[in-house]
C-alpha positions as CSV (number, residue, x, y, z in Angstrom):
1,M,-11.8,-23.3,-11.0
2,A,-10.2,-22.1,-7.8
3,Q,-6.9,-20.2,-8.0
4,S,-4.3,-19.1,-5.5
5,V,-3.0,-15.6,-5.0
6,K,-0.3,-14.3,-2.7
7,L,-1.4,-11.5,-0.3
8,S,0.8,-9.8,2.3
9,D,0.6,-10.9,5.9
10,E,-0.8,-7.4,6.7
11,I,-3.7,-7.8,4.3
12,M,-4.4,-11.4,5.5
13,A,-4.5,-10.2,9.1
14,L,-7.1,-7.6,8.1
15,V,-9.1,-10.2,6.1
16,R,-9.0,-12.7,9.0
17,R,-10.1,-10.1,11.5
18,E,-12.9,-8.8,9.5
19,A,-14.0,-12.3,8.4
20,E,-14.3,-13.3,12.1
21,L,-16.2,-10.2,13.0
22,Q,-18.7,-10.7,10.1
23,S,-19.0,-14.5,10.5
24,R,-17.6,-15.1,7.0
25,S,-14.9,-17.5,5.7
26,V,-11.6,-15.9,4.7
27,A,-12.5,-16.5,1.0
28,G,-16.0,-15.2,1.6
29,Q,-14.6,-11.9,3.1
30,I,-12.2,-11.5,0.2
31,A,-15.0,-12.0,-2.3
32,H,-17.2,-9.6,-0.4
33,W,-14.6,-6.9,-0.5
34,I,-14.0,-7.5,-4.2
35,R,-17.7,-7.1,-5.0
36,I,-17.8,-3.9,-2.9
37,G,-14.7,-2.5,-4.6
38,R,-16.0,-3.3,-8.1
39,A,-19.4,-1.6,-7.2
40,I,-17.7,1.5,-6.0
41,E,-15.5,1.8,-9.1
42,R,-18.6,1.5,-11.3
43,S,-20.8,3.9,-9.3
44,G,-21.5,7.3,-10.7
45,A,-20.2,9.0,-7.5
46,F,-16.8,7.5,-7.8
47,D,-14.5,7.6,-10.8
48,H,-11.5,5.3,-10.5
49,G,-9.9,6.9,-13.6
50,R,-9.8,10.2,-11.9
51,I,-8.0,8.6,-9.0
52,L,-5.5,7.1,-11.3
53,A,-5.0,10.4,-13.0
54,A,-4.3,12.1,-9.6
55,L,-1.9,9.3,-8.6
56,E,0.0,9.8,-12.0
57,G,0.1,13.6,-11.5
58,R,-2.3,14.4,-14.3
59,L,-5.1,15.7,-12.0
60,D,-4.8,17.9,-9.0
61,P,-6.1,15.8,-6.0
62,A,-8.0,18.9,-4.8
63,Q,-10.3,18.3,-7.8
64,L,-11.4,14.9,-6.5
65,T,-14.7,14.2,-4.7
66,E,-14.5,13.4,-1.0
67,E,-15.0,9.7,-1.7
68,E,-12.3,9.7,-4.5
69,E,-9.9,11.7,-2.3
70,A,-10.1,9.2,0.5
71,V,-9.2,6.3,-1.9
72,W,-6.5,8.5,-3.5
73,L,-4.9,9.2,-0.1
74,D,-4.9,5.5,0.9
75,E,-3.2,4.5,-2.4
76,F,-0.8,7.5,-2.3
77,T,0.3,6.6,1.2
78,R,0.8,3.0,0.3
79,K,2.8,3.8,-2.8
80,M,5.0,6.3,-0.9
81,A,5.9,3.6,1.7
82,E,7.3,1.4,-1.1
83,P,10.8,2.2,-2.3
84,G,11.2,2.5,-6.1
85,P,14.1,1.1,-8.2
86,D,16.1,4.3,-7.9
87,E,15.7,4.3,-4.1
88,R,16.7,0.7,-3.8
89,A,19.8,1.4,-6.0
90,F,20.7,4.5,-3.9
91,F,20.6,2.5,-0.6
92,A,22.4,-0.5,-2.1
93,R,25.2,2.0,-3.1
94,R,25.3,3.4,0.4
95,Q,25.5,-0.1,1.8
96,Q,28.5,-0.8,-0.4
97,L,30.2,2.4,0.9
98,G,29.5,1.4,4.5
99,R,27.2,4.4,5.1
100,G,23.9,4.6,6.9
101,V,21.3,2.3,5.2
102,G,18.3,2.6,7.4
103,L,16.8,3.2,10.8
104,D,16.3,1.0,13.8
105,A,13.1,0.8,15.8
106,G,14.3,3.9,17.8
107,G,14.8,6.0,14.7
108,N,18.7,5.8,14.8
109,I,20.8,5.4,11.7
110,I,22.0,1.8,11.0
111,R,25.3,1.3,9.2
112,A,25.9,-1.4,6.6
113,G,26.7,-4.8,8.1
114,T,25.9,-3.8,11.7
115,D,22.9,-3.6,13.9
116,E,24.4,-0.7,15.8
117,A,23.1,2.8,15.6
118,A,25.3,5.5,14.1
């Protein structure tokens, strides 16, 4: 039975591009990448548990293999780009106080309720 899942626009752009390059359907490309990811996680040269331990701070990333470190770095970078609950609360409070709440495309501080740089 087919099921729907939501994927970000960024992921879907990657999938569509690669599907076109490889002459696959979008669904076929996603299934292909799933099979590859599963095979890598199950291979002897790649231990997904070690990557999770490094992400959780229970293992020094320097102890990862080259393949594990590449996956760890991608996941670490992705996680660092997402604000956590404490960060969201911090910036919501700054917005309530009318303080800087972000950056515009030029890297200038944006104040709450405006689109003007500080």
